[in-house]
N, C-alpha and C positions, 0 to 999 in steps of 0.2 A: 954525717948525719943528712945532709941535703939530699945525697943520692939514694937513701933508703926510702922505699915506698910508705907512704903514711898510713898508719892504722886506723885513723879516723875516716868516717864515712863522709863523702862529698856530696853536696847538693847542686844539682844542675837545673837551671829554669830553662824551659823550652817555650818558644812562641808558637803561636799557630799561624799558618800560612794567611789565613784570613785577616788578621791584625796587620800583617805587613803590607797587604794590598790598600787598605785605608789608612792613610796617615791621620794623625790626631787633629790637624788643622781643619779638616772638613766639618767638624761639629760647629765651628765658629760662624758658617755661613748661614744657619738656619733663619736668622732674623731677616736677612736680605733676600731669601727665597720668598718669604710671604710678603714683604713689603720692599718697594723699589728703593734702591740706594739713593736715588736722587730725592724721593720724597722724604727720607729719613734725614738726608742732610739739610734739606729746606726747613723740616720742623725743627731740627737742632739749632739751624741759624735764627729761627723766629724765637725760640726759648732763650738763645744767648742775647738777642736783641731787647726782649722783654727784661732780662736781668739788668742790662745796662741801663735801660730807660728807668726802670724802678729806682736805681741808684740815683740817677739824675732827679727824678721826681721827688724822692724823699730826702734828698741831699745828705745821705749818710752811708755808712758802711753796712755791709749784708747783715751783720748781726743786729743792726739797730731797725732794720726795715720791719714794720709791723707784720704779724702772721698774715700772709697774703698768699693765695694760690690761684693764679689764673689758669683754668683747665681749658686748654684749646679744643679738646674734643667735646667738651660741654658747651662750649661757645658755638662749635659748628653745628650742634643740634638745633640751636635757636635761630628764629628769623633774625634779619638784619637789624631791625628796630630793637628787639630784645637783647641782642648781643650789645649793643651800645648802652643800654640802661643797666645790663649786668655789669658791665666794666665800670659805669659811673658808680654803682652800689659798692663794688669792691674797692673803689679808690676813694671813697667818701672821706677818709681820714686824711687824705693828702691836701695839703693846704695851696699846693701850686696848681696853675692850670692843667687840666688833664686832657684837653680835647685833642691837642697834637698827638699825644700817645694813643689815646683810643682810635683816631683816624689812622694813624701809622700802622697800629696793630690790625685793624679791621682791613686795610689795604694788603697786608702781607699774608693774611689769612685767605684771601681770594684764592679760590681753585685748590685749596688745600683739602685733602680728604681725611675723613675720620679714621682713626687707627683703632681698631677695637681689639682688646685682648681676648675675646671669646674665640673658641676653636670652631 
């Protein structure tokens, strides 16, 4: 039985040469083409620092932190004095001293460029 040719039709998939030239991993690099990898890493480090500091300020787990969004790009649009007042406004529910957090964040943001999502 195994040596007899099969009467069922066979399906064969063919790939074009163009797909073989471009490996699928090339699509992953689009973000780093538009933004410098170093800038992205710096922003990520700042966001992780913010997260850790909010845990300390509110002295609780992430689920228990009040609804709070610190938008770095929004802060970068503001002059220095307004950045500070915006952060005080966002952290008004926090009972602990916030000045060290605010000073630390503003220091880390110096030289950071705004990342727009517009094309």
